[in-house]
N, C-alpha and C positions, 0 to 999 in steps of 0.2 A: 661420561658415554656412558655407564649403565642402563644409570636413571635416565637419560635422554631416549634411549633406548624402548627402554620397560616402560615409558613416559607415549610413546609413541604404539608402541601395540597393545596397550590400552585403551591409548585413544578409538584402535581400527576398532578392536573386538565390541567397544560402544556401538561404534558408527554401525554393527554388523549387525544388532543385537534389534538398534533403532528402529535397521532398514529393514529385518524380518517381522521383527512387530506391528508394524505400517503396512508390510505384506500381508498379515494376517488377516482374514476377510470379522467385518463385525455380525457377535451370531441377531438370527433374527428374531424379532421382535415377538415376545412369548418362551424365546429359549431359554435354558441357565448364561447369565455374563448378559444376558440385554435388560435396560432397563423399561418400567411402564413410564410412558412418557405421554400419558394420559390418564385421566380420572376415567372411571363406571360408576355408570348414572343406574340406579334396578331400584322400580318400585318396592317400597320393603314389604313384603308379612307380614315377617314376625321381629319381633327387636326386643329380648330377653334380656340385654344387659343393664334399661333402664323401667323406669315406672312408666305406665302408661300418662302417667301426666305432664312428665321431666319434658322440659324443655328437647332435651336430647333425642328421645324415641320419636325415630319417625317414621313407625309405623302407616302402609297408609300412604305417603309422598311419597316423593321421589328422592334421593341422594348418593352423595358420589361417595362410593363405602375406598376407591382407593386412596381417596383424596383424608377420609374420613380418618384412618388408619394413620396414612403419612407416613413419617419414619421406623414407624414401630414395626418390630418384626410381627409378619402377618401370615397365615398360613389359607387362603382360599380357596376354596371347586369352586368346579365351575362346570351345569348338570346339564344336556340336553333335553332324558325327559324325567318326568317325573315318579323315582319308580312304586309299583305297584304292592307288591306283599312288602310288606314291615317288614320280615325279614334278610333288604333284600342285602349286598355287601355295600348296596349305594348308603341304605340307611347306614351299616357298620361303622363303614367312612364315616358320614357328616357326624355319626355321635360318636364316633373317634378326634374327632377334629373338637368337638366341644371339652370331648374330656378334657382334652390336650390343654383349650382355653382355662379350663377349671383349674388343672393342673398347674399351668402358669400363668396364675393371673397377678404372683406380684413381677414376675419380668414380661407380662402389659403385651404378651400376645394377641395376638386380633386374628379375626377367625371370621370368615362369613360364606357365605354360598347363596353362587345365584344362577339360579331355575332358567337357561333361556328357552323355554317355550311354548312364545308369542312369535309369530313368524310377521309380524311386523310395528309399525313404531304401535305402542299402546295406547293413542290416540286413535290409531286405525284399525285396529286387530277388532275386529269382530268377534272373537271370541274370548278375548279377555276375563273377563265377565266371570263363565266358568274357570279357564286357566286360574282365575286371583282364589278364584275358589278349592280347588285345585288343591294348589298348594298350602294355601291359609289348614283343610283339613291335614293335611301330610306334615305338618311341622307344629298342629298340635298335638300331633298323636306323637310328633319325634321327641316332647317334652324338651328342644335345648336349654341350659340354663345361664349360658352367652353364645352361643349365634346365630350369629345374624342371618335371615334367610330372604332374597329380593328373585324377581321376576324379570326378564327382558327378555331380547327377541334376537337371537345369532342374526339373524339378515331383515330389514324391512326394505323397505321399495321405498327413493322418498319422490316428491311429487310432483307426478309431471312425467316422475317414468319407468316402461314398462315392464323392466323387470329390476327382479327385489340384488340387494350388491348386502356383503358386509359391511358393516357397521366400524367406523375405526377403529371406539373403541373394541368389539368383539378382535380384530386384526390385534392391536396390541398384546393384547395377551396370549395368543399363538393359535386361538381356538378353532380349527379347519374342520370342514366338510365329513369329516371321517370321524372326528373326538368325538362321544359320546362324557366321557367324564376327567375333566384336565384341574389338574390338583397342582396348584405354585405356590412355595415357598419362599418369599421375600425379605428386604432388609431396607430398606434408605432406597426401599426403589427399585431396589436391584432382585434380579431372577436369581436367589442359589440353587435350588433344588425344583426339580419339573416329575411332575409323572400324568402319564397320559392313558386312562381304561376308555374298554370299551364296554356293550351295552350289561356286559356279564359280572364289572366293578373289579374291585381290588382283590386281593387275598388277604389269609393275617398275614403272612411277610411280609408283603406291599403297607400295613397299617403300622407294623414295625419300624418299619424301614425310613415309615411318615414320622413316626414318636420320635427314632435316632436322630433322624435329621434334625429336629425341634429342638431336642435335647443338646443337641454338640451347638448348632447354630447362639445358641441363648448362653452356651459356656463361651462363650468369643466378646 
């Protein structure tokens, strides 16, 4: 009788836990615990991982950076504007990102940064050449060893539409209209950590938190 009651009680607990779990809302796209359900294609401005003659070097071509890194742990940044100051917090963030890629190269930590400075699809943005040149100059000055830098748009205006919309890949990373910088640390396409910064950028404490989160993820 005791074991029958214990079994019945355990069954109730399991059913209750399952019911609570079923009622928990799924995390919004781009938030911690959510999965990246689609790729992110960007026009590649800088690709220091491979020699320019290597077939894997996608400089001056479109490339899906999410699927490039696959299931590997990846630290990605999405930035709204190219910084003008070489000592800006955004520059320090990207340098830290590249530093971590070098430090954890054996663990195959992936890194990339996408600048969402276009206001339409690349083929339709009349400012694309100027923005491409601006980002090229910035990337050359950054001097990254492993950090891929790409160019994309935060909004697009579909053919025949009158108003701009947020493309699905931008929605998938949770990059909102109020965001200036979004940093995602993910593994197996699941977002483990997320940081959001305004235009003034990250602090030294923020960079230390990102470095610790990367180290902790790679331990597991």
